[in-house]
Every structure is written in structure tokens, then in C-alpha cells.
N, C-alpha and C positions, 0 to 999 in steps of 0.2 A: 310865423308863430306856429308852434306844434299843435296838432290836433284840431286846427281850425278855430282855436280860441281867440277871442278878441282881447288884445292887451288891455289891462286895467291899471290905472295909476295906483300906487301903493297907498295913497292917502284917500282913496275913494271907498266910502262905506257901502255904497250901492253900485250896481252895474248899470250904466246908462243904456239907452235904447240900442237895440242890436243892429249891427251891420250885417253884411252878407253871410259870414260864417255861422251866425246863429238865427237867421231868419228862415222862412219857409223855402227859400231858394237854395238852401244848403242841402245837398244830397251827395252820395258817393260820386267819385270822379267819373265813373262809367256812365252816369246818367246826367251829368251836368249839361251836356249839349241839348238834351231833350227838355230838361227842366228849366234851364236858365231863361229868365224873362217871363215865365208863366205867372209867377207869384212875386209881387213886389213887396219889399219890407215896409212895415208901417212907419211912417215918418213922424206922425204925431199921435200921441195917446190921448184921446178925448176923455173928458171927465166921466162920461157914462161907462166907458170901458174900464176906467180906474175903479169905479164903484162895483162893476161886475166882477172884476178880479178880486177886489177886497172881500166881497161876500162869500167867495168860495172858501176862504179860510175859516168861516164860521163852522164848517163841517168838522175839521180836526179839533177845533176849540170845543165843540159840543161833545165829541167823543173822548175828550181828555178831562172831562169834569171830575172824574174819580180822583184825580191828583190834586184838585183844588181844595177838596175837603180838608186835607191835612194842612194846607197853607192858610185856610180861612180861620182855623183855630188860633193861629199865631199872628196873622196880619189881617186885621179887620178892614183895612183900606181896600182890600180886594172885593168887598161886598158889592161895590158899584159894578164891577165887571160881572160878578156872579148874578146880580139882579137882571142884567141884560141878556146873558147867555142862557141862564137856567130856564126861563119860560120857552125860549126857542127849542131847548133840548127836550122839554116835555112833549112838544109837538113832533119833534124829530124822532123820538123814541116811542111815540104813541102806538105805532104799528111796526111789526117786525119787518115788513116789506119796504117801509119808507126809506131807511138808509140804503137799501139795495137799489131802489128806484133812483134815488138821488145820485148814487155812484155811477150807474149806467148813463143817466142823463148828462152828467158832467163829462164822463169819459167819451161817450159816443157823440153826444150833441155838441160838445165844446172842443175837447182835446183833438178829436179826429175830424173836426169840421174845419176845412181850410178856408171857409168864408169868414170865420172868426179871426180877428187879429192875433198875430203871434204872441203879443203881450198877454192877452187873456188866456190863450191856450197854455202858455208857459206857466203862469201862476195857477191855473186850474190843475195842471198835472202835478205841480209841486204841492198843492194842497192835498191831493190824493195820496201822494207818497208820505206826506207828514201824517195824514190820517192813518195810514197803514202802520207807521212807526208807533203812534200813540195807542192804536188798538193792540199791538203786540205787547206794549207795556201793561195795558189793562188785563189782557189774557194771562200774562205771567203773574200779575198781582192776584188774580182770582184763584189761580191754582197753587199759590203758595200756602203752606200749612198755617192754620190759624195761630199756632204758637209763635210762628215767625212774624206774622203780620202785626202782632201787638207789641213787638219789641221796638226799642228806641232806635236801633240801627236801621230797621226796615222803614220806620217813619222818616228818618233822615234821607234815606235813599229815594223815597217817594217825593220828598220835598225837592231834592235836587232835580229829579226827573221832571217834576211839574214845572219848576222854574225854567229848565232848559226848553221844554216843549212850548210853554206859553210865551217865553221870551222869543223863541224862534217865530212863532205865529205872529206876535206883535211886530217883530222886525219885518216880516213879509207884508203885513197889512200896511205898515208905514211906507214900504217900498211901492205898494200899489197906489197909495194916495199921492206919492211923488211922481208916479208914472215911470218908475224904474224897475229893474230886475233885482230881486233878492238872490244873492249867490250864496248858497249853503253848501259846505263841503259834503261830498259823497251824494247827497240827495239831488242837488242841482245837476251833477254829472248825469245821474239817471234820467232826469227830466230832459236834458239836451239829447241824450241818446234815443229816448222814446220819440221825441219830436222829429229827429233826423230820420229814424226808421220809418215813421209814418209818412214823411215826405218822400222817401225813396219808394215806398210801396204805392204811393199815389201817382207815380210817373206813368 
């Protein structure tokens, strides 16, 4: 298979636990002899690793709350989700350094920590990239002229963006609960490349 990707059945909604091409043992060909056998793939995703991976997606969820306000006016059923995430968001945003500290804690303490299972590192890196995407949306929204922000078209665009972002986060959270890998176009490719590069640098 091209690019070292693991074949996935067409009817599969999630990617199952990774084999060699996507685990920590995957490095460029030049380093395979040195790296091979050092790090073994995780064969079983325990419940506490699933919870740990699940919790990382609260970060992009909290940073995307700006898009929920538009949806809450139309879909009151989202109040339950809002009631859970909003109190956490208050603590998360209480200090300007808190998001930065959490980012470095996740990136250095989890993503680049080879003692942590690949499953958790993968989902943590993916949550970071999703957070970056959502923050770009927030920044674009903030710098839009007020006259444009109050238009019906802008509200529709924000609704679509909010549904896509939170739908993706919900999909990833469900994958964590099931102990599987959520494969998202473009974003997951970036996750794979980051983990592969870290593996090669660690040789």
C-alpha cells in the first residue's frame, strides 16, 4: 500500500488499532534497522487510555463555544452539552496563560512522550490540530466587520462551521470510547506525519 497506510474496509466508519505502518515503530527506511523492535505497538487500548484520549477533545470544544451561541438560539436541545462544557470553559479561560500551559502540557507531555501509547498520542495531536482550526475560525469571526456579522448569511456560515467542528469533535470522542482511531481528511494526515517525524527524531 502507498505511503505506508493501512488498508481500511470501505464500510468501516472508524480506523481500527494500528499495525506497524502507523505505530511508533514506523520511521523512514534509513532508520528502520535502528528503530525496529524498540517500540512495540499497543495491542490493547485500556479504558483509562480511552478516557485520557477522550478528555483531550474538550480543549477544541471549549475553544469553539463561540459557534455554539448561534446554534443554541435555534436548537435548545444543545443546552445539555453547553451546560457541561461552559463551566469548564470558564476555568479554562480564567487566565490567559492557562490555554498556553495546557497546549504545551499536551504537546510535550503527551504527543512527544514515547512512554504514552500511540493511541493517546494520536488523539492528543489530532485534538491540537482541531483546536488550531477552530481558533482560526474564531479569529476570522472576530475581525469581520460588525455589519457583516449581523447578516443572515454570516449566521448561516457560522452555523455550518459550528456543526462541522462539533460534529467532528463528537466523532473523535466516540472513536476514543470505542478504542479506535478517528480518520479525518487532511487533519489526520498531518497527525500521522507529526508522529512519524517525532519517531524519526527520537532514533
